[in-house]
N, C-alpha and C positions, 0 to 999 in steps of 0.2 A: 504494500500500500504506500503510495506516495503521499507525503505530508509536507505542507508548507513549513510547519514548525518541526524542528528536529526532535526526535524521540528522546525522552529522558533516560532511556536505557542505552542509547547509542553513545559511543565516545564522542566528546566534543571535538570538532575540527575547526581550526581557524581558517576563514576564507582566504584564498590566495589573492593578494592584491595585484591587479593588472599592472603591467609595466608601462612606462611612459610611451613606448612605441605602440603598445596595444591600444592605449587610450587615444592616441593622436595620429594613428595611421589613417589617411583619407580613404573613404570608401572606394575611390577610383583605383587605388592600389589593391584593395581587397578584391574588387571585380576583376582586375587584371590577373591576380594570382589564381583566381578560380578558373581562368581560361576564357579568354574573350574571342569569340568566333565571328565569322562573317555574318551569320544570322543575328547575333547580338547587335552588331553594328547596324544592320538593316533595321532592326526594331527600334534602336535608339535614334536613328536618323529620322524615321517616320514620326516618332514621338516628339523629337525636337522641332521638326517642322510644324507639327500641329500646335505645340505650345507657343512657338514664335508667332503664329498667325493670331493666337489669342492675345499674346503679350503686346503686339504692335500697337493697337488702339488703346489698350489699358495703360501702357507706359506713358503715352502722351497725355491721356486724360488725367492721370494721377498727378503728373507734373504741372499741368495747367491749374488743376484744383489746388495745388500746393503753393501757387503764387510764383512759379518760375516758368521759363519757356519750355515748350514741349520736347525739344531735343534733349534736355537734361534727363528726362525720364528714359529716353532711349539709351543715353550714355550709361545710366545706372543698370539697365538690363543687360547691356552688352558687356561692360567691364565687371561690375559687381556680380552679375549673374554667372559669368564664366568662372570667376574665382570661387564662388560659393559651391559650384558643382565640382570644380577641380580639386579643392582642398577640404570639402565638407565631410561631415560624419554621417550623412544620410545618402542613401543610394538614389533617391528620387527627388530631392529638394530642388526647386526652381527659385532662383533669387531674382530680385528686382525691386522696383519701387512698390510700396504697399499702401493700400487705402488707409490703413490704421495710422500712417504717419502724416496724413494730409493736414490735420489740424495743427500738429506740432511744427511741421515744416513751414506752414503758412504763417504761424505766429512768429517763428524765428526770423523768417524773411522780412516780415513787417517791422520787427524790432531792430535787427542788426544787419539787414541786407543779405545779398547772395554770398558775398565774401565771408560774412559771419556764419552763414549756414554751412559753407564748405569747411570752415575751420571746426565748427561743432561736429560735423560728420566725421572728420578725421579724428578728433578727440574721442568720439564715441567708438570708433574703430579700435583705438588704443585701449579703451576701457573694456571692450569685448575681448580683446586679446588677453588682458589681465584676468578677467572672469574665467575664461577658458583654461588658461595655463594654471590658475590657482584651483582648478577643479570645482568651481562654485556653480557650474551649470546644473548639477544635480539638484540644487536647492530651488532652482526655478520651477521644478516640477511640483513643488509643494504648494503652489498657488491653487486654492480651492476651485472646483468646477463652477460654482455660482459666480465667482469673481470674473472668470474668463468669459462666461456667457453675458453677464451684465456689462462688462467692459466692451466686448465686441458689439453688442446691441447699441450702447451709447455712442460709439464711434460711427456706426451706421447712420444714426439720427443726425449727428453733427455733419457728416459728409453730405448727406442728402440736403440738409438745409443750406449748405454752401453751393449747391447746384441749382437752386431755384431761380437765381438770376439768369443763368444761361438757358435753363429749360424754357423759360417764358420770354427771354430777351428783354428783361426789365432794365430800366435806366434809373439808377439811384441818384438822389440829390447829392450825395457825398460818398466817401469810401464805405465799403460794406463793413459793418461792425463784426467783430469776432464773436462775442458772447451771443448765446442763442436768443435770449429775450429781446435785446436791442436789435438784433438782426431781423427777427420776425416783425418788429415794429417798423423798421425801415422798409422791409418788403411790402408790408401792408400799405404804406404811404405811396409806394411806387406801383401799385396795382393798375393804375390807369395807363401805364406805359407798356403794357403787354404787346409784344411783337407777334402777330399771328403767324408769320412765316417761321420764326424760330420755334414757336409752340408746335406747329405742324411737323417740323423736322424732328423735334424731340419725340413726339408721339409716334411718328413713323419709325424711328429708330427702336424705341421700346417695343412696339408691336411686332416689328420684324424679328427681334431677338426672341421674344416670347414664343412666337409661332414656330420659328425654326427649332428652338429648344424642344418644343412639344412634338412636332411632326418629323423633323429631321435632326435628331440630337447629335449626330456625328458631324454635321456641317459646322464650319466656323461662323457661328451666328453673329458674333460681334463685328467681325471684319466685313461680312456681307452687309450687315445693317449700315456700317459706316460708309461702305462703297455706294450703296443704294442712296443714302441720304446726300452724299456728295454729288452724285449724278443728278438727282432731282434738283438740287440747288443750282447746279451749273446750267442744266438744260432750261429750267424755268426762270432763271435769273432772279431767284428769290432774294429779298433783302435780309439775308441771315448772315451774321458775322462768321468768318472762317479763320483758320489758322493763318492764311495768307494776309487777310485784311488787318488782323491784329498783330501778328508777330513777323510778317514778311516771309513765312515759310520756315523750313528747317534746313540746316546745313547738310551737305552730302558727304561729310567725312567726320571722323572723330576729332575732338578738340585735342590740341597738343597738351601733354601733361604739364601742369604748373601748380605750384603751391600757393594757397591764399596767403595774404599778409598775416604774419604771426608776430605777436608781442605778448608779454606777460599780462598787460592790462586787458588785451583783447581776449586772451584765453580765460581770464577770470570772468569776463563779461558773458561769454557763451558757455561757461561751465554748466549752469543748470540745464541748458538745452542739450548739451552733450550727454549728461547723465540720463536725461529723459530718453534721448535717442537710444542709448545703450540698453537701458532697462526694457524699453518697449521692443527693441530689436531682438533681444534675447528671448523675451516671452513669445513674440510672434513667430520667430524662426523655430523654436522648440515645439510650439503648438503645431506648426505646419509639419515638422518632422514626425510628431506623434500621430497626426492624421495619416501620413503616408505609411507609418508602421501598422496602423490599424487596418489599412486597405490591403497591405501586402503580407503581413505576418513577420516582417523584418524588424530589426532593432537598430536604431541610430546611436551614434556616439555623441552625446550631448556636448561635452567639452570640446571635442574636435570640431563640432559644428559651429560653436561660438568662436573658436579661433579663426575659422574660415570667414565667418561674418565680420570679424575684426579686420582681416586683410582686405576683404571686399569693400568695406566702407572707406578705408584709407585710400585704396586705389580709385574708387568711384569719385571721391572728392578731388583727387589729383587730376582726373580727366573731366571734371566739371559736372559730375553727376550728384544726385542727392542720396539720401539714406537708402541703403540696400538691406533687404532682409528676406527670409524665406516667405513665400507667398502661398497661402493655403489653396486658393482656387486653381492657380497655375500648376502647383505640385499635384493636386488631385487629377487635373487634366493630363498631366504627364503620366501618371500611373494608369489611368484609364486608356491612354493611347498605346499602352503596351511597352513602356520603357523597360530596359533591362538594368541600366545603371547610370552613373553620373554623366556618361558621354552624351546622353540626350540633352541634359542641361547645357553642356558646352556647345552642342550643335545649335540649340535654341538661340544662344547668344551670337553665334556665327551667322545664322540666318538673318537675325535682326540687323547685324552690321551690313550684310549684303543688301538687304532691303533698303536700308538708309542710304547706301552708296548709289543704288540704282534708281529707287523710286522716290527720293526726297522731294522732287518738284511736285509730285502728285499730292503730297501732304498739304500743300497750300489750299487745296479745294475742300478740305475736311471742315464741315460746319462745327462750331463750338457747341451748338445745341445737340448735335449728334453725340459728341463726346460726353456731354452732360447726361444724355440718355443712357449711355453705356454705364456711367457711374451710378445712375439711379437703379439700374438692374443689379449692379454689384452690391449696393446698399441693401436692397431687398433680400439678396442671398446671404449677406453678412448677418443680418438680424435673424438669429436662430429661433424662429417663432415656436417651433415644437419644444425645443429645450427650455425656452423661456417659460412657456406655459406649464411644462412639467415641473420645473423648479418652484413655481408659484404654488403648485398643489402639493409638492413633496412634504414640506414642513414649514412651520413659521420661521424657524431659524434660517433655513436656506433662502426663503423668500425675502427675509430681512437683508441678508448679505447681498442677494441679487439686486434688490431695488436700491439699496444704499449705493452700491457701485454704479449702477445704471444712472441714477439721478445726479450723483456727484460728477460723473464723467460728462454729463450733458450740461449741467449748470455751473460747474466749478472748473475742474482740471482733470486731465487724464491720469497723471501720476497720483494725485490725491485720491482719485477713485480707486486705484489699485491698492494704495496703502490702507485706506479706510476699510475696503472690502476684505483685505487680508487680515487686518486687525480684528474685525468683527468675526471672521471665520475662525480665527485662533481662539477668541473668547468663547464662541459657540462650541468649539471643540472641547475646551477645558470644562465647560459646563456639562457637556454630554458625557465626558469621561468621568466626572464626579458622580453623575447619576447612574453610571453603569456599574459602580461598585456595590456589591450586595453583601450584607452581613447576615449570616445564618445563625440563629439562636438554637440552643438545646442540642448542640452537636457533641457527641462523645469524642474523647481524645483519640481512641483507637477505633478505626472503622470496623463495623460488624463483618464477620465472615459470611460469605455468600456461597451457597451450595452450587454445584455444577448445574448447568441447564439440563433439563430432562430430554430435550430434543436431540436427535442423533447428529453426530458431526458430519458436516457436508464438505468433503474435500474439494468440491468443484469451486467453492468460493475462494480458496487459496490458490488454485491453479488456473483461474479464469484470466487468460491473457487478453481477452477482448474488453475487459472492464478495468478502469483505473479510478481510484478514489482519492480525492484530495480533501484534506481537512484544514480549515482556517481556524486558528485559535487566537483570540484577542480582538481588540477593536480594529475594524477594517474602515479606515478613513483616508482622506486625501494624502496624508503623509505616507501611508503604506501602499497606496494604489500602484505606484510604479513597480515595487518589489513583487507584489502579488500578480500584477499583469505580466511580468516577465515569466513567472512560473506557469501561469495559465496559458501562455503561448504554446506550450507543448501538448495541449490537449488532443491534438489530431495526430500525434506520433504513433501510428499503427494501432490505434485503439478504436473500437466501435462504440463504446459506451463510456460516459464520463459522469461520475457522481461527485458533486461538490458538497461536502458536509459543513454546514454552518452552525452546528449545534453549540459550538464553543465561542461563537461570536456575539459579544454583548451589545455591539453598536455597529451600525452601518450608516454611511452618509451618502450623499448624491454622487460624489466622485467614485466611490466604491461601486455603487449601482451602475454607473456608466461603464466601469471596467468589466463588470459581469455581463452587461449587455453586449459589449464588444466581443467578449469571449464566447458568448452564446451564439452570436451571429457567425463567428468564425467556425464554431463547431457544426452549425447547420450547413454551412457551405462545404465542409469536409465530410458530411454525412455521418457525423457523430451524434449520438443521442445524449442529451444533456439533462441530468436530474439534479435538483437542489434538495438536499435532505436536512432536516433539523432546524430549518429557519423559523425564528420566532414570528408571531403575527405581525409585529412592527416591521421586521426586516422584510417579510414577504410582501407587506403593503408597499414598502419603499421600492422593491424590485418591480412589482406589478405596475406601479405608477410610471416607472421608467421603461415599460414595454417588455419586461422580462416575464413572459407568460406564455401560455399555449398559443400556437404550436412550437414556439421557440424552445421552451423548457417545460418540464413537468416538476411537480413538487412531491416530496415524500416526508413522512414524519421522522424517519430514521434511515440509517444505511440499510438495515434489514428490510424495511419496507421498499426501499429503492431497488434492492436486489430482487425482491418479489415482483416488482413491476417489470424488471428485465426478463425474469423467467416467464411471466405471463405473456409478454409481448413476443418472446422467442417461441413459446408454445403456439401462439396464434399464427406466427409466420409459417410454422411447419404444417399447419392444417391445410 
C-alpha cells in the first residue's frame, strides 16, 4: 500500500537533496537528453507557428493597453519569449507580455516614462534571478487558491475598463484616470462622443472571435478577426483610428540593444515598480507552469523557471521590450497544439520576428478598436467565472479571502490585494487548524486488546496489482497541495483502480479540493477508477462543490467498502 505519510514502523530516511545542476538544468537540455527526433521537431514547429499566430495581435494589444507603442510588445515576445523557452524549467511555457501587467506597466509609464519602465524591468529581472538562485520559488506556491482567483478576476475588470475608450472610440476631456471610480466617471461624461465606426469594428471583432471559437476552434480566431476588421476599415474607409494613424506603424526590425539611463536616484525611484514586476512575474509564470503541468502530467522546475524569467526580463528591457512572463493562454494553446518541448516556444519567437520583418507595413491598417476587442475577449476568459462562483459557495472563509483580494485589486492596488489576501488566508488557516484539534475524554492509558476479525483472510487484497491505495494523514491545505499533487501524479502508473483514503484528514481547503479535482480528471483520462474513502461530511461537501462527484469519482465509507465496490463492479463486468 502506498502512503503519502511514511509508516511509523519503517526506518526513517532523509530525503536526498537535489543538486544545483538538477534544480537549474533547463528543460531544453532534458528534452535533448531524452532524444529529440525529426517528428518532435515537426510537432514543435507546428505548435510554435500556431502560438505565434495567437501571440501576434495579443502582443501589440497588450503593449498599447500598457501605454507604450505596439512594437514593444513584439520585442518582448521575440526576445523574452525565446529566452524563457530556452532556459526555463517548464517544457511548454510560452513567454511574452501578459495582460496581468497592463495596469502596473501603464502606471509606471505614466509616473517615470518609458526609460523608467525599462530600468524597472531590468531590476525586476535581477530580483527574479535572486529569487530563483536562492530557491525561494517554492514558496510562491503557497499562495492560496482564492487569492489567485480573486487577483486574476480583479485584473480582468481593470483591463476591460481600460479598453472602453477604444471599444467605443470615446474622446475624453483630459487624460484617462487610472483608478476605477474616477475612470468610470470620466467615461460617463464622454458618452456623447461615441464613434459608431469604432463600436462597429469592436463588435465585429468580438463576434468573429466568439463564432470561430465555437464553430471552428482550431482556427486562429484572433488573427482572423483582426484581419477581417482591418479589411473592413480599409475597404469602407471607416473613420476608426488605426495603429498607423496613431503610432505611424511599427518598425520592420528589432531595436539595437541599449541600456536605459541608470543612476542610484533613478533606481530608488523605480524600486517599488521593480519589486511589483518581480512578484507578479513570479506568480504569473509559476501559475502558467502549473497549468501546463496539469494539462500534460509533467512537472516544472520552479526555481529554474524564475531564473529564466530573470534573464528574459533583463534582455527584453535591453532590446526595448516590456515585462516578460509566462502566459497562461498562450502556454495552454501550445500544449493543445501538440508541442513536445521548449523548441516550440523558441520557434514561436522566431516566427514572430519573421512576421515583423516581412509584414510590418500591414500592421498600420490594424484598427485600435479591433485590438481592444481582442483584449475584451481575453478579459472574459481571464475572469474564472466557475471558480469564482465555486469559491463563493465553498465556505465563508474562502469567500472572504476571494472578495477581499478581488475588491482591493480593483479599488486599491494589485500588490496590496495579494498581500491582504495572503494574510487573510494565513489567518483563516490558523483558525481552521485550531478547530481541527480534538480532545478525547475518558481514554485509558493502554489501548484495549482487540480480538482477531472473524472473517477469513483474503489474500487477493494483498496481491491485487490493479489497485493502489493512498492515505493522506493530517491537514490537507494550500501549503501541502504541491507535495500531495506530486504524489498523486503517479496514479495512472499501470494501475486500474485508485483508492484515496481521507479518513485521517481533519481539514480540507479549496486548494486541496482543486488538487483532487485535477487528479480525478487525470485518472479519468487514463481510464483509472477513482474512489475516495473515509471522507468526513464536511470534506465530501467541499469536494462535491468543486465538481469532484459522479461520474468522476465515487465515495466509500472505508477502504473495505471501497474494495467491495471494486469487487462488485468486477463481478458485473464478467457477467
